[in-house]
N, C-alpha and C positions, 0 to 999 in steps of 0.2 A: 357788913362783915359776913363772910361766908359761914354757913352753918357747919358745926363740927361733924366730922365723919363718924358714924356710930362704930363702937367697938365690935369686933368680930364675935359672933357666937361661937363658943368653944366647940359646939357640936356641929357647926355648919361650916361652909366655905368662908374664906377671908373676904372682907368687904372689897367691892370693886372700886378701884381708883385709877385715874389717868396720870401718867407721868413715867419718866424713865427710871427714876430712883424707886418709885413705888412698885414697879414691875420688873426690877432688875434681874431677878432669877429667870423669869420666862423670857425676857428680852435676850439675856445671855445665851439661853438654850437655842433660841431662834438664830442668833448670830452664828453659833457653832453649826447648826443645821445648814446655814447658807454657805459655810466653808465647804461642806460636803457637796452641796449643789454646784458650786463653782469648780470644785476639784473634778467632778465628773465630766464637765464640758471641757475643762483644761486638758484632758487626755488627747484632744484632737488638734491642739494648736500647732504643734511642731511636726508630728509624724504623718497625719492622715493625707495631706497633699502629696507628700513624698511616697506614701504607700500607693497612691493612685498612679503616679508617674513611674516609680521604680519597681514596685512589686507586681502591679497589674498591667504595666506597659501602656498606660493611656497617653496618647499623643496630643489630644485636644485639651487645651486649658479649660474650656467650658465643661468638658466631661469630668475633669479633675474637680472642678468647683461645684459639681452637681450635688455633692454631699452637703455643702453649705446651703445650697438652694433648698434641698429637702428639709434640712434643719430649720432654716429661717422661716419657710412657709408654715411648717407645722407648729413651731413655737409661736409665731404671730397669731395664728388662728386659735391656738390653745389659750393664749393670753386673753383674747377677746371673749372666748367662751368662759374663761375662769371667772370673770366679773359676773356674768349671768348665773353661773353655777353656784355662786355664793348665796343667791336667793333661795336655793333648794337644798344645798348641803352646807355643813359647817366647814370653816376654813381648814380645820385640822383633818377632817375626813379627806379633803382634796389633797392636802399635803401628803397623807399616807398613800393615797392612790397614785400620786406622782412618783413616789419612790418605788412602788411595786412595778409600775410600768418601766422604770429604769433598770430593773434587775438584769435583763438580758444584754444590755448595751455593751459593757466591757468584754463579755465573751464573744459577742458578734464581731466587734472590732478586732479582737485578738486572733480569731480563727476563721474569719470570713473566707469562703472558697472563691468568691468572685466579688467584683466591685459593687454589684447590685445588693449584696448583703450589707456592705458598708453604708450604702444609701438608705437601705431599710432600717439599719441601726440608728441612723440619724433622724428618721421619722419618730422612732421611739424616744430618742434623746430630746427631740423638740417637744414631745408631749410631756416628758419628765420635767424639762426645764420650765415649760410654760406653767405647769401646775405648781411645782415646788417653789420656784423663784417668785411667782406672783403671790403665793400665799404667805411667804416669809415677809415680803414687802407690806402686804395688807395687814398682817398681824402686828408687825412692829408699829405701823402708823396707828392702828387701833389702840395699842397699849399706851403710847406716849401722849396722845391728844395733839391739839393744833400747835402748841407753843414750840415743840421740838421736832417737827416733821423733817426739817433739813438734816439735823443731826441723826435722827433715826434712820432715814434713808441712806445717809452717808455711811453709817456703821454697817447697815445691811449690805450695801453694794461694795464697801471696802472688804468685808469678809469674803464675799463671793469672788470678786475679781482678783484679790490677792491670792486666793486659792487657785484661780485659773492660771495666774502667772507662775506660781510656785510649781504647779503640776506640769505646765509647759516646759519649765526649766528642767524639772526632774526627768520627764520623758525624753528630752533631748539627750541627757547624759546616759540614760538607760539604753536608748537606741544606739548610741555610740559603742556601748559595752556589749550589748546583747542582740542588736539588730532592731529593725523597725517593728517586728512583731515576734512573739506575743507578750513579752515581759512588760513593755511600757503600758500597754492597754489594761493589763490585769491589775494595775494599781487601782483602777476604778472599782474593783470588788470591795475594797476597804471603804471607799466613799459611800457606796450604796448601803452596805451593812450598817455603817455608823450613822448615816443620815436617817435610815428607817428606825433604828433603835432609839435615837434621840427624839425623833418625832413622836414616838409613843409616850414620851415623858412630857410633852408640851400640852398645855391646856388651851382650849379654844378661847377666842376673844369676842364672842357674840355679846357678852354682857358689857364689854367696854364700848362696843359700837352703840349699844342701847343707851349707855350713860352719856356718851358724847351727843347723841341725837337729842336726849332730854335737856342737855345744857346749851345746845346750839342756839345762838341769839337770833339767827335769821331763819324763819320758817321757809319751807319749800315754796318758791314763788308760785302764784296762781297760774295755772295752765302749764306748769313745768312738770314733765313726767320723769320718773326715776328709772324707767325701763331701759333695756339695752339699746333698742332702736333709737330712742330719743337721745340717750347719752352718746351714742356713736355719732349721730349727726352733729350734736352740739360740740363734742370734743374734736371732731375731724375738721369742721369748717365753720359752723355758725358762730361759735364763741371765738372772738379774735385771738385772745391770749392762749386758749387751748389749742387753736389751730397752729399758732406759732410754736408751741411746745411740741406738737405732734410732728410737724415737718422737721424740726431740729433733731428730734429723736430718730426719725427715719434716716436722715443724712448721717447722723453720728454713727449708727450701726451699719449704714451702707459703707462708710469708709473702713469700719472695723472688719466687715465681711470681706471687703476687697483686700485689706492688709492680711487677713487670715489666710486667704488663698494665694495671694501674689508674693508676699515677702519670703516665704520659704523657698519658692522657685527662683525668685529674683536674686536672692543673696547666695544660694547654692550655685547658680549660673555664674556668679562673680567670685567663686572660690571659697566660700565659707563652708566649713564642715557642720555636721549635725549638732555638735555641742555649741558652736558659735550661733547657729540659727536658733537653738533652744534658748540661749542667753537673750537674744534679741526678742524672740517671741514671749519669753518669760518676763523680761524687764517691763515691757509695755503694760500688761495687765497688773503687774505688781504695783507699779507707780499709780496706775488708774485706781487700783483698790485702796492702797494706803492713803493716797492723796484725798480720798473722799471723806476721811474723818475730819480734817481741818476745813475742807471746802463745804462739807455739809453744815458744819457749825457756822462758817462764814455766811452761808446762804441765809441762815436765820438772823444774822446781824446786819448785813448790807443789802439783802434782797436777792432775788433769784436771777433777774435779767443781766446784771453785770457779769456774773459768772458764766452764764450761757453764751453770751456774745463773745466774751474774751476767750472762752474755752474753744469755741468753734474756730476762731482765727488762729489760735495756737496749734490746733490739730492740722489745719491747712499748712501751716509752716512746717510741720513735721514731715509731710509728704514732699515738700520742696527740698528739705534737707536730705531725704533719702536719695533723691536723684542727683542733687548738686554735688554730693560727696561720694558718688558710687565708685569712683576709682580707688577709694579706700573703704571697702564694703563693711568692715567691722565698725569703723567710726560712723559711717552713714547709718548703719543699722541701730547702733546705740543711741545716737543723737535723735534720730527719727522716733525711736521707741520712747525716749524721754519726753519729747514734745507731744507725741500722741497720748502717752499715759497721763501727763499732767493736764493736757487740754481736756481729755475725757473726764478726768477727776473733777474738773470744774463744772462740767456740763451735767453729769449724770444725776447727782442728788438734787441739784437745783431744778432740773426739769420735773422730776417726780414730785418734789415739794411744791412746785408751781402748779402742777395739775391738781394736787390735793388742796391747795389754797382756793382754787377757783371752782371746785366741785363741792356741792352740798353733800353732807354725809350720807344722805338717802340714795344718792347715785354715784358716790365717789368710787366704789369698787368697779362699776361699769366704766367710769371715766378713766380710771387707771388701766383697766383692761383694754380700752380703746387706744389710749396712748401707747401702751406696751405692744399692742397689735401693730401700729404704724412703726414704732421704734424697731421691733424685731423683724418686721417685714424688710427692713433695711439690709439685714444679712443676706436674704435671698436676692434682693435687687442689686446689692453690691457684688455678689458672686456672679450674677447673670451679666451685669455690665462688664465686670472684669473679664469673664470668659469670652464674651463677644469681642471686646476691644483687644484683648491679648491675642486671640487667634487672628484678628484682622491687622492689627497695627503693632503688636508687641507689648511686653509687660510695662515698659516705660510709659506708654500712652495711658495705661490705666491709672498710673500714679498721678499723672498730670490732671486727668479728669477728676480724680478724687480730691485733689487740692482745690480745684476750681469750684466744685460742687459744695465742699465744706465751707469755703469762704462765703459763697453766695447764701448758704443757709444761715450763717451767722448774721449777715446783714438783714435777712428776712426776720430773724428772731428779734433783732433790735427794733424793727418796725412794728411787729405785732404783739410781742409779749409785754404785759403790764404787771405791775405789782398789786397784790391784793392785801389789804390790812388783815392781820390775823386776829381771829376772834377767840 
């Protein structure tokens, strides 16, 4: 029978406990913080590719997609560094730093005098997202303990990506009414101010990590190192299941990066206006976001692998629908957005939970940082592949490649990912 938890000393802090209910106030604050995190990146989903082509007159698709490459590379490297930085700084400190770095982003997007400023703003946005989103994920996992990782990550990602979608939808309508700039981008000032203010009310989770380490049934295996270098090698290749999760994460965001850049151009070429493009670009992450609440819970019940494999195949089908129905572009956009959103909702929390399952708490932050490095590198890879293929063969070819790569990744996940009993 477990020992009773001692009552809190009235003069001291409350006792540290693991669990969603036990930490509901801090967990809820972090959920709202991640709404602001997602809202800031959602500013770019509808308008920025069109700013490149229409405002700055860029004729190369690769040049237009360069902002996604800058964002993806910076966010991937920041995710990797974030795991190592948690050994030197508290998670809350890194969360505050991420918001401070993000302060110039909406102003730079709104008033950039040249495309280079937009690309530079995306370097700052990548730093902001890498620190803030990484810390909200880690802190929620710290709070709930091992039994509810799928639900915790599902709620975190649901908050962030629902905000991405809602902001994409909002900016599409604002752009229709007020033009591509500056009104749609200045919505981001609200997200930065609110995210920073709420972060100052969040408590750090170092004590929760220490409690889970003390309770962990499996000691760190002999000869296994907890440092970034060892965790990177283990997560990227040596550990079969972590390798499977890393490649699936990379391809998942590869197809998102491709859709981010290609879909606004593809559907406007086929007659859709800004509001309709905003609907398509908003629907995808809204379904991706809201869908992660039930799929995160489901990942705790049936396991991670079925959701990962099925989700990747559903995403692949979404790209097929986009091309097959392109003579009716609004229907094509909506059905592809539904398939991509629901497929990604299956994959996202299950992959993060799977990595957490297979990583010892002593090196879990580095494992999650490595996984998120590969996953968000997919944005840059996807934009690069899309730009090269679109310039050489047209936008349709990029969609075909995305469908094929996503299906192949799902099959690799089926082969490599295994389930880990939760302790």
